[in-house]
N, C-alpha and C positions, 0 to 999 in steps of 0.2 A: 648830341644829347645834352646840350646846355639847358639848365633850368629844370631838368628832369632827373629822377633817380636812375643811375645806370643799372641796367639789368641784362641778363643773357638767358634766353630760353633754349632748351635742348629737347628734342623729341626722341623718346625711347619707345618704339613700337613693341607691343607684346601681344601674344596670342595665347589664350587660355580659356577653357570652359568654366573655370572657377574664377571668382573675383580676385584680382591681383592688385598689388600696390607697387608703385615705382619707388626705387630707392637710389641714392647717389652717394658714392664714396670718393673722397679726395685721396689720391695716391701720392704720398710723399716719399721719394726714394732717397736712400742714403748715398751721398755723393762720394764720400771718402770711406775707405774701409770696406768691410764685408757684412755690415749689419743689414738685416732684412728691411724691406720697405715698411713704412707705417701707413696704415689706412685710417682715415678719419671720416666717419659718416656725417653727412650734412643733416642738420636739424631744422625744424620749421622756422626758427628765428633767422636762419640764413637763407633758406630756400623755400619756395612754394611748390608743392607736389600736386600735379594734376593727374588725369587719367593716363595720358601717354607722354607727359612732359614734366620737366623740372625747370623752374625759373629761379635763378640765383640773384639775390638782391645786393645792392651796395657793393658792386664790384670794385676792387682795387687791383693794382699791379701784383700784389701778393697772391691774388686768386688765380693767376696764370698757372697752368700745369695740366696734369693728366687726371681725368675723372673716370670712374667705373660706374656704368649705369646697369641696373638689373631690376628684375621684378620678383616679388615674393607673394605667395598665398599660403593657404593651409596645407598644401601638398609639399611645398618646399621653395627653393630658390632656383630661378631659371638661369639661362645663359647670360653672361655678362658681356658688355661691350665697352671698350675704352674710347674716350673722347678727349681730344686735346683742345685746350682753351688758351688763347692769347688775348689778354686784355689790352686794348689799344687806347692811347691817350696822348696828351701833349707831353713834350719832353720835360725832364726835371734835371737841372744842372746842379752839381755839387762841387765845391772847392774845399780842399783840405786846409789851406792857410789863406785867410782873407787879407792878411797884411804880411808883406815880405820885405825884409831889410836888405839893402844892397849899398853899393858905393860906386862912384865913377870907375869904369873899366872892370867892374866885377860882374860876372854873369849871374843872372837870376833865372830860376826855372819856375814858371807859372803853370799850374796844372788844373784841369777840370775834367769831370766825368759826367756823362749824360746817361740818364736812365729812362725807361719806358719804351714801349713799342708803338709804331714802327721806328726804325732808326732815324736819327735826325742829322741834318746838316749843321756843322759847327763852324762858327766864325768868331774871330777875335777883333775887339775894338779898343782903341786907345783914346781916352777922353771923348768918347762918343763917335769917333771916326774909325772907319775900317782900317785895320792895321796894314801897313805897307809891307808886303811879303819880301820885298827886296832889302828891307832894313832889319827885319826880325825873322827868326827861324821858327816855323810852325810845323809840328809833326802830329798828325792825327791817325790813330790806329783804332778802327771800329768806333767805339763811343768814348774813347779817351784821347784828349788833346793836350799838347804841351807847347807852350810858347817860351822861347829862350830870348832873353833880353840882356844885352850888355850896354848899359847906359853910358853915353859919352858926355852928355851935357845935362843940365838941370831939367830941361823940358822933356827929356826922355824918361824921367820919373813921372809917376801919376797913377791914374786909374785905368786898369785894363779889364775888359769885360768879355767873358765867354758867353756867347749867345747860341742857343740851339733852336732849330725849327724843323717841324715835321707837319704833315697835313692836318694835325689836330691842334696846332698852336705853337707858341714860342715860350721860351723861358731863359733867363740869364742870371749870372752871378758875377760880381766884380771882385777884383784883387787889387789892393793898393801896393805899388812899388815905391818904397820910401827910403830916405837916408836916416831918419831919426830912429832912436832905439825902439825896438819892439819888445814889449813887456808881457810876459806870460802871466797866467793866473797864479795868485798866491796860494800855496798849498800847505796845509799843516803837516808837520813831521810827527809831532806829538802835541801834548796839551800846551806847551810853551814855546816850541820851536817851529818856525815857519820858513818856507823856502820858495823861491821863484827863479825864473830864468829870464835874462835880458839878452837879446841878440842885437849886435851892432858891428858892422864891418869897419866903421870909423871908430877910433879909440874912445872908450867910455871914460868920462871924466868924473862924474859925480852920481851918487845914488842917495835918494832921500825917501823916508817913509813918513807920510803924514798919517797920524792916528788919533782917534778920539773914542771915548766911550759912546756907545750908540745913543744913549739918552742925553749926552752933552752937546753943546753947540761949538765949543772952541776946539780947534785942532792943535795937536802937538807935532813937533817936527824932530825927526831923528836922522842924523847923518850916518850913513853906513859905508864902511870901507869898500872900495872897488876891488873885487877879487880878480885873480888872474884869468884871462880869457882862454878858452879852449875852442878852437875852430870858430872864433868870433862869437862864442856863447859864454855868458857870464852866469855861473851858478851862485846865487846869493842865498845866504842863510842868516836868519836873525832870531835871537833868543830873547823873548820878553820875560824878564825876571819879575816875579811877584813882589820883589822888594821895591820895584818902581811902578808896577801896574797892579791894580786890584783885579782879582779874577772876575770874569764877566764877559759880556759881548762888546766887541769893538768894530768900528769901521776903519778901513785902511785904504790909502791911496799911495801907490808907488810912483815915484818920479825919477827919471834918469836923464842925464845930459851927455851927449857926445860932442865932437867938434862941430857938428852941424847945428843942433838945437836941443832944447829941453823937450821931454815928452812925459806924459803921465798915463797911468792905466785908465782905460776907457770909463770904468765905473768904480765907485767905492766898493770894496769887497768886505763882506762880513766875516769876521773871525771870532772864535771863542777862546778866551784864555782860561785854561783850567787852573785850579788851585794846585800848588806844589805840595805834595805830601811830605811831612817832616819824617826824617828817619827816626828810628827808635832812640829815645833820649840817651841811652847809655853809649850809643855810637856817635850821636850828633854833638852832644855837649860833654860827655864824660860824667863821672859822679864825683862829687866833692864832699869832704868831711869838714864841717864848719866848727872851728873851735869856739867855745862859748855856749853853744846850744847842744853840742854832742849829738847831732842828728845828720843824717845823710840828706843832701839837697842838691839842686841843680841851679845854675844861674837863672836869674829872673828875666833877663833880657831876651827878647825874641819869642817868649812864650805867652799864651793867653793867661790872663790873670787867674783864672780858676785852675791853671796847671802849675803856676809859679810856686816854688817852695821857698818860703822866706826863712832866712837863717835866724833872724831875731825872734825870740819867744819870751815876752815879758813875764809869763807865768812860770818860767823855768829858772831855778837857781843857777847862777853862774859861779864858777870857782873864784876864790878870793883873788883880787888883783886883776880880774878880767874887766876890761873897760867896755866890753860889748862890741869891739871891732870884730868883723867877720873875717878871721884869717882862714881862708879856705885852703885845705890841703888835699891834693889829689889822692885818691885811693883806687885800688883795682875794682872794677865793676863786679857786682854780685847780683845774681838774678833776683834775689829777694829784697834788694835794697832800693829798687826803683820806686819813686814816689809818684802816685797817681792823684 
């Protein structure tokens, strides 16, 4: 069906002295639990209804299943008939991890799963050549295949490809078996804290974060301490303080080095640094009583200018002998003494 819209026609014969209309329902059964089946009636945008047939357009694998065909007229609905449909097509290969870290004499498990009907034959290739089954262990159960590799030398690392073939075509996906650190996607924990995972069977030696504001050209470099490994996995956390970075949008690249080589994340990742909300002034800064102006104030540093309470007040008379120095004395906070 290449070059044409895939479709499937079904004939639903009906007998009636009154004019009748053919209808088709998709039956979706609950797999787990005891919930009843859900029936979905096909509409004209998905199917074309003829006198004795229904044609389903734009078939995909998701359309496989059980359908109920029936006819209705002014008198009522007639007997229904169930029809099972299997949508056939070329296989589709999926791999869970496209890059896997290992080390000499450490077993690595490479997995692939094949979808679509009819079932496909699955073969593994190493750097374009069919895998030597005397050298590697392959286990295929139905449409799931596993390749176990215990590399002994450098040339046993590389690109392994899972290829599936059925009468409708072929499809393949590749997995890289490497010694360099494998870096996962950077994920936000909150507005200022970010976390990612690095996998390395060889000892990890250095971690760097290259970062810049999205609108800037120059990158900054931050050295990050190497955390303790758990099962060859390093859970890294970094807090971006708004004392060092302005809130906004940033681009970040993670770099890591083990005893084999440096590696960096595939692409720059976009992150958003949120503004840190200041705590209530009475808990962040405390309240101060300033001798000479006899007013409650807070320190000026760290506050926006429109919120800073200045202790000096030229228009206010100071007691005799007061040189204007702001001798701040701490006092107990009072809910009505906070300056806004």
